[in-house]
C-alpha positions in Angstrom: 75.3 276.9 2.9 78.4 279.6 4.4 79.9 280.0 7.0 81.4 283.3 8.9 83.4 284.5 11.3 82.3 284.7 15.1 85.2 286.0 16.2 88.7 285.1 17.0 89.9 283.3 20.0 92.9 283.2 21.6 93.2 280.8 24.7 95.2 282.9 27.8 96.1 281.6 31.3 95.2 285.9 31.7 92.0 286.7 29.7 91.6 290.4 31.4 95.0 291.2 31.2 95.6 290.0 27.5 91.8 291.2 26.9 92.5 294.5 28.1 96.2 294.6 26.5 94.2 294.4 23.0 91.6 296.5 24.0 94.2 299.4 24.4 96.7 298.6 21.4 93.5 298.6 19.0 90.6 301.5 20.3 88.2 298.7 21.5 86.8 298.2 24.6 86.7 295.3 26.5 81.9 294.0 27.1 82.0 291.1 29.2 84.2 288.9 31.4 82.2 286.5 32.4 84.6 286.7 36.1 87.4 287.0 33.6 87.4 283.3 32.1 86.2 284.4 29.3 86.8 288.6 27.8 85.5 290.2 24.5 86.6 292.5 23.4 84.2 295.0 20.6 85.1 298.0 18.8 87.4 300.5 17.4 89.7 299.2 14.8 88.2 295.7 15.4 85.8 294.2 12.0 84.7 292.1 14.2 85.0 290.3 17.9 88.5 289.5 20.2 87.3 286.6 22.9 90.6 286.2 25.1 89.9 282.0 27.0 91.7 281.9 30.1 92.8 278.1 30.1 94.9 277.2 32.5 98.1 275.3 29.8 97.9 277.2 26.4 98.7 275.8 23.3 102.8 276.3 23.1 105.1 277.4 20.8 104.1 279.8 17.3 100.6 280.1 16.9 99.0 278.0 13.5 97.0 281.6 13.8 97.7 285.3 13.7 95.5 289.0 13.6 97.2 290.5 10.1 96.2 293.8 11.3 98.0 297.8 9.3 98.4 301.5 10.6 98.5 304.4 8.9 102.3 305.2 9.6 103.7 301.4 9.8 107.2 302.4 11.6 105.6 304.4 14.1 102.4 302.1 15.3 105.3 299.5 15.7 107.5 301.9 18.0 104.5 302.0 19.9 103.3 299.0 20.4 106.7 297.5 21.5 106.5 300.2 24.3 103.6 299.0 25.1 104.7 295.3 25.6 104.9 293.7 22.7 108.0 292.5 21.6 110.4 292.7 17.5 109.9 288.9 15.9 110.5 290.1 13.5 111.4 292.4 10.5 110.0 291.4 7.0 109.8 292.3 3.3 111.7 294.3 1.1 110.6 298.6 -0.4 107.6 296.7 -2.2 106.0 295.6 0.8 107.1 295.3 4.2 105.8 294.1 7.3 106.5 293.4 11.1 105.9 290.2 12.8 105.4 291.1 17.0 104.4 289.6 19.9 101.7 290.5 22.7 102.8 290.2 26.0 101.5 285.8 25.9 103.9 285.1 23.5 101.0 285.1 20.4 102.5 286.6 16.9 101.4 289.0 14.6 102.0 291.2 12.3 102.0 295.0 11.5 101.9 296.7 7.2 101.7 300.9 7.1 98.3 300.9 4.8 98.9 300.9 1.9 100.3 297.3 1.8 96.9 295.5 3.1 96.5 294.7 -0.3 99.6 291.6 -0.5 99.4 291.1 3.4 97.7 288.0 2.9 99.7 286.3 0.8 103.0 287.5 2.6 101.3 285.5 6.1 
């Protein structure tokens, strides 16, 4: 027996807002909203489902699981994400492989690498 990834769930105090932000950034759509308590996002650039679960008090500190994303033009995509409300955590790597760590409006960190560098992303995170 093996496990299959069903979805990635992110705790937040505002599931509708954060789900909508991620849908916009990935070209996905918000599906089920469940009265704002559990929002599901799919399609676009997502390989599976993202869900956002409303909680009273999210776990503080750096998230232990994060998304590793790719973009055809790393610099342009980082600029776009910053303009959309993400915050810069750090620019990483060197001329052979680079990626940028950002945080979404709730402070959840995620990484973006150039599409040509995607094969190295698993070992870099």
